[in-house]
All heavy atoms as an XYZ file, in Angstrom:
665
protein
N       2.389     13.023     -8.332
C       3.323     11.868     -8.336
C       3.130     11.077     -7.042
O       2.781     11.679     -5.991
C       4.733     12.260     -8.458
C       5.009     12.953     -9.963
C       6.476     13.256     -9.970
O       7.242     12.979     -9.175
N       6.869     13.807    -11.104
N       3.496      9.844     -7.035
C       3.280      9.071     -5.867
C       4.637      8.277     -5.655
O       5.330      7.887     -6.571
C       2.130      7.918     -6.130
C       0.838      8.584     -6.025
S      -0.414      7.257     -6.100
C       0.152      6.080     -4.950
N       4.950      8.161     -4.393
C       5.982      7.324     -3.926
C       5.594      6.009     -3.372
O       4.582      6.041     -2.490
C       6.801      8.094     -2.921
C       7.368      9.495     -3.422
C       6.618     10.490     -3.311
C       8.590      9.495     -3.990
C       7.054     11.756     -3.805
C       9.061     10.807     -4.480
C       8.352     11.931     -4.372
N       6.090      4.883     -3.878
C       5.585      3.617     -3.381
C       4.100      3.538     -3.483
O       3.281      4.044     -2.793
C       5.953      3.459     -1.939
C       7.467      3.397     -1.618
C       7.753      3.284     -0.168
C       7.415      1.896      0.451
N       7.897      1.773      1.751
N       3.705      2.822     -4.507
C       2.301      2.722     -4.662
C       1.852      2.291     -6.112
O       0.759      2.069     -6.334
N       3.026      2.139     -6.939
C       2.618      1.879     -8.301
C       2.234      0.552     -8.557
O       1.635      0.224     -9.595
C       3.968      2.185     -9.227
C       4.180      3.686     -9.335
C       5.270      4.238     -8.629
C       3.363      4.457    -10.117
C       5.585      5.619     -8.768
C       3.624      5.811    -10.330
C       4.719      6.410     -9.625
N       2.456     -0.387     -7.582
C       2.062     -1.796     -7.697
C       0.519     -1.764     -7.539
O      -0.101     -2.693     -8.022
C       2.678     -2.561     -6.556
C       2.524     -2.033     -5.134
O       2.417     -0.839     -5.042
O       2.472     -2.870     -4.279
N      -0.123     -0.812     -6.960
C      -1.558     -0.809     -6.653
C      -2.237      0.198     -7.600
O      -3.361     -0.124     -8.132
C      -1.838     -0.402     -5.317
C      -1.425     -1.278     -4.256
C      -1.927     -0.877     -2.892
C      -1.536     -1.953     -1.799
N      -2.034     -1.649     -0.548
N      -1.588      1.314     -7.943
C      -2.187      2.273     -8.954
C      -1.195      2.816     -9.876
O      -0.129      3.101     -9.598
C      -2.690      3.485     -8.080
C      -3.914      3.212     -7.150
C      -4.130      4.532     -6.361
C      -5.183      2.901     -7.898
N      -1.585      2.822    -11.160
C      -0.662      3.375    -12.106
C      -0.887      4.813    -12.347
O      -0.110      5.488    -12.870
C      -0.904      2.487    -13.518
C      -0.652      1.099    -13.430
C       0.737      0.687    -13.092
C       0.952     -0.820    -13.006
N       2.145     -1.179    -12.231
N      -2.138      5.313    -12.203
C      -2.483      6.636    -12.458
C      -3.469      7.149    -11.508
O      -4.385      6.535    -10.998
C      -3.156      6.757    -13.881
C      -3.419      8.112    -14.323
O      -2.585      8.991    -13.962
O      -4.453      8.351    -14.903
N      -3.230      8.243    -10.873
C      -4.023      8.863     -9.782
C      -4.705     10.177    -10.403
O      -3.947     11.121    -10.800
C      -3.272      9.283     -8.555
C      -4.103      9.929     -7.520
C      -2.618      7.951     -8.037
N      -5.897     10.145    -10.595
C      -6.611     11.363    -10.996
C      -7.194     12.316     -9.946
O      -7.349     13.367     -9.978
C      -7.757     11.020    -11.993
C      -7.197     10.390    -13.290
C      -8.302      9.997    -14.273
O      -9.460      9.962    -13.933
N      -7.846      9.676    -15.552
N      -7.686     11.614     -8.794
C      -8.297     12.220     -7.675
C      -7.651     11.805     -6.346
O      -7.369     10.614     -6.188
C      -9.782     11.933     -7.614
C     -10.538     12.378     -8.839
C     -10.789     11.342     -9.880
C     -10.988     13.665     -9.082
C     -11.525     11.873    -10.880
C     -11.531     13.991    -10.237
C     -11.879     13.134    -11.196
O     -12.559     13.473    -12.402
N      -7.591     12.770     -5.376
C      -7.152     12.426     -4.094
C      -8.299     12.857     -3.102
O      -8.850     14.014     -3.298
C      -5.829     13.194     -3.710
C      -5.519     13.043     -2.263
C      -4.684     12.805     -4.563
N      -8.734     12.074     -2.350
C      -9.995     12.288     -1.426
C      -9.458     12.620     -0.039
O      -8.456     12.184      0.491
C     -10.780     10.993     -1.314
C     -11.464     10.701     -2.707
C     -10.786      9.901     -3.646
C     -12.711     11.274     -3.144
C     -11.235      9.592     -4.899
C     -13.183     10.953     -4.381
C     -12.485     10.134     -5.244
O     -12.987      9.786     -6.547
N     -10.306     13.486      0.578
C     -10.044     13.901      2.027
C     -11.394     14.274      2.625
O     -12.348     14.606      1.871
C      -9.189     15.230      2.052
O      -8.684     15.414      3.344
C      -9.765     16.409      1.389
N     -11.509     14.083      3.981
C     -12.767     14.497      4.621
C     -13.221     15.900      4.260
O     -12.283     16.697      3.822
C     -12.613     14.307      6.006
C     -11.422     13.308      6.172
C     -10.609     13.480      4.926
N     -14.474     16.305      4.408
C     -15.002     17.525      4.001
C     -14.385     18.741      4.647
O     -14.201     19.740      3.877
C     -16.522     17.504      4.413
C     -17.221     18.699      3.840
C     -17.492     19.007      2.554
C     -17.596     19.691      4.785
C     -18.036     20.139      2.153
C     -18.341     20.897      4.422
C     -18.419     21.075      3.005
N     -14.099     18.746      5.875
C     -13.485     19.906      6.516
C     -12.506     19.466      7.544
O     -12.255     18.311      7.932
C     -14.529     20.893      7.033
C     -15.397     20.282      8.136
O     -14.863     19.326      8.858
O     -16.543     20.561      8.329
N     -11.824     20.576      8.065
C     -10.595     20.292      9.116
C     -11.156     19.599     10.338
O     -10.231     19.059     10.935
C      -9.872     21.544      9.335
O     -10.616     22.533      9.816
N     -12.344     19.876     10.746
C     -12.746     19.225     12.014
C     -12.907     17.693     11.860
O     -12.876     17.023     12.844
C     -14.144     19.866     12.329
O     -15.229     19.483     11.433
N     -12.944     17.198     10.591
C     -12.935     15.740     10.336
C     -11.622     15.429      9.827
O     -11.481     14.374      9.202
C     -14.071     15.502      9.312
C     -15.520     15.808      9.655
C     -16.452     15.659      8.467
C     -15.968     14.906     10.876
N     -10.560     16.124     10.058
C      -9.204     15.942      9.563
C      -9.084     16.192      7.997
O      -8.081     15.604      7.379
C      -8.647     14.646      9.904
S      -8.496     14.512     11.776
N      -9.939     16.874      7.465
C      -9.831     17.162      6.075
C      -8.746     18.174      5.631
O      -8.489     18.997      6.515
N      -8.087     17.999      4.582
C      -6.947     18.850      4.174
C      -7.517     19.835      3.110
O      -8.175     19.488      2.121
C      -5.797     18.026      3.611
C      -4.648     18.790      3.093
C      -5.352     16.871      4.686
N      -7.075     21.018      3.143
C      -7.394     22.027      2.165
C      -6.058     22.359      1.440
O      -5.107     22.750      1.901
C      -7.864     23.319      2.696
C      -9.267     23.077      3.400
C     -10.079     24.293      3.346
C     -11.408     24.265      4.107
N     -12.181     23.139      3.800
N      -6.025     22.070      0.125
C      -4.909     22.273     -0.795
C      -5.177     23.376     -1.797
O      -6.387     23.572     -2.213
C      -4.457     21.052     -1.520
C      -4.126     19.839     -0.568
C      -3.934     18.626     -1.487
C      -2.932     20.078      0.248
N      -4.144     24.166     -2.147
C      -4.429     25.300     -3.121
C      -4.514     24.465     -4.540
O      -3.526     23.752     -4.958
C      -3.278     26.243     -3.175
C      -3.344     27.157     -2.040
C      -2.221     28.203     -2.141
O      -1.986     28.689     -3.291
O      -1.737     28.559     -1.129
N      -5.540     24.675     -5.270
C      -5.691     24.058     -6.551
C      -5.302     24.847     -7.639
O      -5.163     24.324     -8.861
C      -7.212     23.522     -6.713
N      -5.092     26.142     -7.402
C      -4.713     27.068     -8.488
C      -3.222     27.228     -8.465
O      -2.444     26.714     -7.641
C      -5.381     28.426     -8.295
C      -5.069     29.103     -6.963
O      -4.300     28.493     -6.142
N      -5.500     30.324     -6.642
N      -2.696     27.962     -9.433
C      -1.292     28.197     -9.678
C      -0.427     26.987     -9.822
O       0.799     26.939     -9.621
C      -0.791     29.031     -8.482
C      -1.421     30.345     -8.408
O      -1.723     30.939     -9.380
N      -1.623     30.953     -7.249
N      -0.934     25.803    -10.043
C      -0.227     24.520    -10.215
C       0.778     24.395     -9.154
O       1.855     23.849     -9.404
C       0.412     24.550    -11.610
C      -0.477     24.637    -12.840
C       0.230     24.540    -14.104
C      -0.884     24.678    -15.229
N      -0.188     24.679    -16.516
N       0.316     24.566     -7.906
C       1.204     24.290     -6.761
C       1.401     22.876     -6.597
O       0.443     22.094     -6.720
C       0.528     24.955     -5.384
C       1.423     25.006     -4.285
C       0.852     25.800     -3.252
C       1.880     26.195     -2.186
N       1.340     27.099     -1.156
N       2.668     22.313     -6.278
C       2.947     20.973     -6.118
C       3.147     20.684     -4.686
O       3.570     21.503     -3.796
C       4.254     20.623     -6.765
C       4.095     20.722     -8.301
C       5.376     20.417     -9.062
O       6.293     19.767     -8.552
N       5.445     20.766    -10.340
N       2.683     19.376     -4.293
C       2.783     19.036     -2.910
C       3.443     17.611     -2.750
O       3.306     16.771     -3.749
C       1.333     18.897     -2.355
C       0.600     20.167     -1.968
C      -0.135     20.752     -2.997
C       0.722     20.793     -0.952
C      -0.849     21.950     -2.806
C       0.099     22.086     -0.629
C      -0.799     22.563     -1.727
O      -1.510     23.719     -1.518
N       4.065     17.428     -1.627
C       4.479     16.126     -1.253
C       3.366     15.674     -0.245
O       2.877     16.227      0.622
C       5.768     16.135     -0.412
C       6.154     14.804      0.314
C       6.339     13.743     -0.734
C       7.297     15.020      1.190
N       2.665     14.545     -0.776
C       1.477     13.986     -0.020
C       1.832     12.620      0.418
O       2.300     11.789     -0.291
C       0.247     13.947     -0.856
C      -0.264     15.195     -1.528
C      -1.350     14.912     -2.492
C      -0.716     16.205     -0.490
N       1.461     12.315      1.683
C       1.420     10.891      2.100
C       0.042     10.569      2.436
O      -0.810     11.440      2.864
C       2.373     10.606      3.323
O       1.823     11.367      4.475
C       3.762     11.027      3.032
N      -0.408      9.319      2.389
C      -1.786      8.838      2.668
C      -1.906      7.501      2.570
O      -1.013      6.667      2.765
N      -3.023      7.067      2.081
C      -3.339      5.518      1.979
C      -4.167      5.317      0.680
O      -4.863      6.161      0.257
C      -4.046      5.058      3.263
C      -5.353      5.609      3.575
C      -5.861      5.079      4.934
O      -6.171      5.784      5.711
N      -5.993      3.771      5.075
N      -3.920      4.153      0.208
C      -4.704      3.669     -0.858
C      -5.827      2.772     -0.340
O      -5.527      1.616      0.200
C      -3.860      2.934     -2.037
C      -2.865      3.924     -2.403
C      -4.802      2.382     -3.156
C      -1.789      3.375     -3.385
N      -7.067      3.007     -0.487
C      -8.126      2.211      0.005
C      -8.323      1.090     -0.881
O      -7.900      0.903     -1.948
C      -9.484      3.153      0.124
C      -9.317      4.336      0.950
C     -10.618      5.096      0.968
C      -8.875      4.021      2.396
N      -9.127     -0.011     -0.337
C      -9.391     -1.205     -1.167
C     -10.097     -0.870     -2.492
O      -9.897     -1.695     -3.488
C     -10.180     -2.164     -0.291
O     -11.390     -1.707      0.082
N     -10.814      0.176     -2.576
C     -11.479      0.490     -3.862
C     -10.618      1.277     -4.800
O     -11.068      1.760     -5.827
C     -12.869      1.236     -3.583
C     -12.671      2.510     -2.802
O     -11.573      2.976     -2.644
O     -13.804      3.121     -2.563
N      -9.347      1.520     -4.382
C      -8.452      2.267     -5.245
C      -8.367      3.711     -5.084
O      -7.564      4.512     -5.575
N      -9.071      4.344     -4.185
C      -9.178      5.743     -3.829
C      -7.970      6.110     -3.022
O      -7.696      5.276     -2.134
C     -10.459      6.178     -3.127
C     -11.664      6.153     -3.934
C     -12.917      6.659     -3.084
C     -14.108      6.732     -4.004
N     -15.306      7.032     -3.141
N      -7.383      7.257     -3.328
C      -6.293      7.665     -2.454
C      -6.691      8.614     -1.417
O      -7.451      9.665     -1.838
C      -5.123      8.416     -3.415
C      -4.080      9.003     -2.542
C      -4.662      7.428     -4.369
N      -6.512      8.371     -0.199
C      -7.158      9.147      0.940
C      -6.004      9.797      1.654
O      -5.007      9.409      2.097
C      -7.840      8.321      1.819
C      -8.686      8.990      3.127
C      -9.661      9.944      2.658
C      -9.097      8.054      4.037
N      -6.234     11.257      1.875
C      -5.321     11.909      2.761
C      -6.095     12.641      3.797
O      -7.196     13.052      3.749
C      -4.442     13.017      1.943
C      -5.271     14.014      1.255
C      -3.542     12.325      0.943
C      -4.618     15.217      0.711
N      -5.295     12.877      5.016
C      -6.051     13.728      6.115
C      -4.902     14.353      6.841
O      -3.745     14.167      6.542
C      -6.941     12.852      6.974
C      -6.344     11.647      7.487
N      -5.411     11.496      8.479
C      -6.391     10.342      7.099
C      -4.917     10.416      8.740
N      -5.530      9.536      8.026
N      -5.319     15.213      7.860
C      -4.344     16.033      8.487
C      -3.339     15.252      9.258
O      -2.210     15.778      9.586
C      -5.156     16.996      9.582
C      -5.945     18.074      8.944
C      -6.669     18.876     10.056
C      -5.025     19.033      8.052
N      -3.544     14.070      9.652
C      -2.547     13.230     10.265
C      -1.361     12.737      9.381
O      -0.280     12.334      9.873
C      -3.086     12.086     11.028
S      -4.275     12.622     12.367
N      -1.574     12.927      8.059
C      -0.536     12.536      7.045
C       0.510     13.690      7.031
O       0.219     14.773      7.379
C      -1.142     12.214      5.701
C      -2.088     11.114      5.673
O      -3.257     11.222      5.252
N      -1.597      9.937      6.321
N       1.694     13.407      6.429
C       2.641     14.382      6.087
C       2.421     15.026      4.779
O       2.376     14.316      3.865
C       4.077     13.731      6.120
C       5.189     14.736      5.879
C       5.323     15.729      6.928
C       5.884     14.784      4.804
C       6.468     16.665      6.632
C       6.974     15.741      4.539
C       7.175     16.590      5.453
O       8.108     17.472      5.299
N       1.975     16.289      4.847
C       1.573     16.983      3.577
C       2.317     18.291      3.622
O       2.125     19.052      4.553
C       0.024     17.273      3.618
C      -0.650     15.921      3.559
C      -0.271     18.067      2.416
C      -2.072     15.967      3.795
N       3.106     18.494      2.539
C       3.897     19.721      2.434
C       4.125     20.260      1.132
O       4.239     19.482      0.212
C       5.259     19.267      3.023
C       6.216     20.400      3.470
C       5.780     21.057      4.728
O       5.534     20.329      5.644
O       5.842     22.311      4.876
N       3.977     21.601      0.919
C       4.235     22.113     -0.364
C       5.618     21.857     -0.895
O       6.576     21.921     -0.033
C       4.046     23.731     -0.150
C       3.084     23.742      1.045
C       3.470     22.679      1.921
N       5.798     21.397     -2.092
C       7.070     20.903     -2.559
C       8.053     21.983     -2.399
O       9.300     21.761     -2.071
C       6.933     20.436     -3.928
C       8.156     19.881     -4.568
C       9.082     20.495     -5.395
C       8.751     18.620     -4.251
N      10.087     19.613     -5.677
C       9.992     18.475     -4.910
C       8.300     17.556     -3.502
C      10.759     17.358     -4.942
C       9.168     16.379     -3.320
C      10.346     16.338     -4.078
N       7.843     23.221     -2.640
C       8.684     24.405     -2.522
C       9.143     24.745     -1.108
O      10.168     25.410     -0.898
C       8.060     25.711     -3.129
C       7.886     25.586     -4.686
O       8.615     24.754     -5.258
O       7.101     26.299     -5.210
N       8.442     24.132     -0.103
C       8.861     24.374      1.228
C       9.751     23.331      1.748
O      10.359     23.447      2.900
C       7.619     24.459      2.055
C       6.738     25.605      1.979
O       7.051     26.496      1.192
O       5.531     25.656      2.635
N      10.044     22.310      1.048
C      10.976     21.250      1.380
C      12.383     21.834      1.190
O      12.685     22.604      0.261
C      10.761     20.002      0.606
C       9.477     19.286      0.658
C       9.395     18.104     -0.244
C       9.195     18.810      2.093
N      13.298     21.288      2.072
C      14.697     21.721      1.918
C      15.353     21.064      0.626
O      14.791     20.006      0.195
C      15.470     21.441      3.220
O      15.674     19.938      3.242
N      16.457     21.501      0.260
C      17.119     20.903     -0.959
C      17.546     19.534     -0.576
O      17.432     18.544     -1.440
C      18.384     21.760     -1.277
C      19.141     21.268     -2.495
C      18.266     21.298     -3.729
C      20.348     22.171     -2.724
N      18.016     19.263      0.695
C      18.234     17.858      1.098
C      17.049     16.933      1.059
O      17.172     15.782      0.727
C      18.932     17.986      2.501
O      19.085     16.688      2.978
N      15.943     17.420      1.507
C      14.698     16.609      1.534
C      14.354     16.232      0.015
O      14.017     15.139     -0.363
C      13.512     17.399      2.105
C      13.626     17.368      3.613
C      12.572     18.317      4.280
O      12.339     19.405      3.800
N      11.722     17.725      5.221
N      14.487     17.246     -0.784
C      14.042     17.056     -2.286
C      15.041     16.015     -2.786
O      14.671     15.104     -3.561
C      14.159     18.282     -3.066
C      13.043     19.170     -2.756
C      13.078     20.560     -3.536
C      12.070     21.589     -3.110
N      12.333     22.788     -3.841
N      16.361     16.147     -2.514
C      17.298     15.216     -3.074
C      17.148     13.930     -2.614
O      17.235     12.874     -3.331
C      18.710     15.812     -2.802
C      19.810     15.080     -3.470
C      21.159     15.769     -3.377
C      22.217     14.968     -4.185
N      23.511     15.693     -4.048
N      16.816     13.780     -1.293
C      16.648     12.498     -0.754
C      15.294     11.743     -1.325
O      15.434     10.609     -1.582
C      16.337     12.650      0.822
O      17.639     13.087      1.371
N      14.318     12.492     -1.496
C      13.103     11.899     -2.171
C      13.351     11.505     -3.530
O      12.817     10.555     -3.979
C      11.942     12.994     -2.087
C      11.392     13.114     -0.646
C      10.432     14.405     -0.693
C      10.479     11.886     -0.353
N      14.145     12.331     -4.342
C      14.432     11.926     -5.719
C      15.551     10.910     -5.902
O      15.495     10.342     -6.936
C      14.817     13.179     -6.497
C      13.611     14.125     -6.680
O      12.464     13.649     -6.931
N      13.816     15.467     -6.631
N      16.447     10.730     -4.890
C      17.493      9.837     -5.150
C      17.727      8.874     -3.910
O      17.688      7.701     -4.092
C      18.841     10.568     -5.391
C      18.691     11.541     -6.602
C      19.875     12.329     -6.717
O      20.859     12.371     -5.824
N      19.891     13.264     -7.646
N      18.017      9.379     -2.799
C      18.544      8.479     -1.738
C      17.527      7.598     -1.167
O      17.888      6.448     -0.817
C      18.996      9.443     -0.501
C      20.270     10.246     -0.886
C      20.812     10.960      0.310
N      21.834     11.923     -0.109
C      21.743     13.212      0.129
N      20.748     13.690      0.878
N      22.678     14.012     -0.256
N      16.256      8.042     -0.886
C      15.329      7.067     -0.334
C      15.039      5.806     -1.015
O      14.530      4.807     -0.477
C      13.966      7.781      0.048
C      14.044      8.952      1.002
C      13.124      9.971      0.970
C      15.128      9.057      1.878
C      13.307     11.021      1.912
C      15.224      9.978      2.806
C      14.291     10.976      2.844
O      14.319     12.157      3.761
N      15.304      5.832     -2.350
C      14.964      4.616     -3.071
C      16.179      3.591     -3.052
O      16.038      2.389     -3.358
C      14.736      4.920     -4.555
C      15.759      5.529     -5.351
C      15.464      5.937     -6.690
O      14.422      5.540     -7.203
N      16.284      6.700     -7.403
N      17.351      3.984     -2.577
C      18.521      3.088     -2.499
C      18.249      1.909     -1.423
O      17.834      2.211     -0.306
C      19.760      3.855     -2.108
C      20.164      4.841     -3.127
S      21.694      5.717     -2.865
C      21.847      5.890     -1.076
N      18.416      0.732     -1.885
C      18.041     -0.415     -0.958
C      16.780     -0.579     -0.692
O      16.344     -1.301      0.326
N      15.885     -0.090     -1.438
C      14.409     -0.183     -1.198
C      13.741     -0.876     -2.363
O      14.119     -0.627     -3.518
C      13.783      1.205     -0.898
S      12.115      1.439     -1.395
N      12.689     -1.810     -2.073
C      12.136     -2.455     -3.258
C      10.968     -1.775     -3.767
O      10.085     -2.261     -4.412
N      10.962     -0.343     -3.590
C       9.909      0.428     -4.005
C      10.353      1.221     -5.210
O      11.511      1.373     -5.537
C       9.390      1.369     -3.003
S      10.663      2.409     -2.393
N       9.407      1.877     -5.920
C       9.759      2.708     -7.049
C       9.514      4.086     -6.603
O       8.348      4.522     -6.306
C       8.940      2.357     -8.392
C       9.120      3.205     -9.548
C       8.329      2.763    -10.711
C       8.592      3.746    -11.888
N       7.729      3.260    -12.942
N      10.479      4.924     -6.719
C      10.362      6.256     -6.431
C      10.332      7.206     -7.642
O      11.185      7.040     -8.515
C      11.490      6.877     -5.376
C      11.330      8.217     -5.132
C      11.542      5.972     -4.160
N       9.353      8.023     -7.886
C       9.355      8.827     -9.106
C       8.913     10.321     -8.729
O       8.425     10.590     -7.707
C       8.171      8.217     -9.892
O       7.435      9.107    -10.509
């Protein structure tokens, strides 16, 4: 899922990152259907790029307050779509 970005992309199939951590590449667990909160950028060609300087956190590691804020509070008074 993406927060703020639906005006540029309706569907994200791939997220790109540099090859390894020395280039700020991010390693995510692709098995067990682990969910993450990802921040990054949408490039002019429509690719979603993340790297180590972005905020990247396993969803289960977020506090209840953070999850509630992301799902409800952060969208109040904001011209963005939070999903």
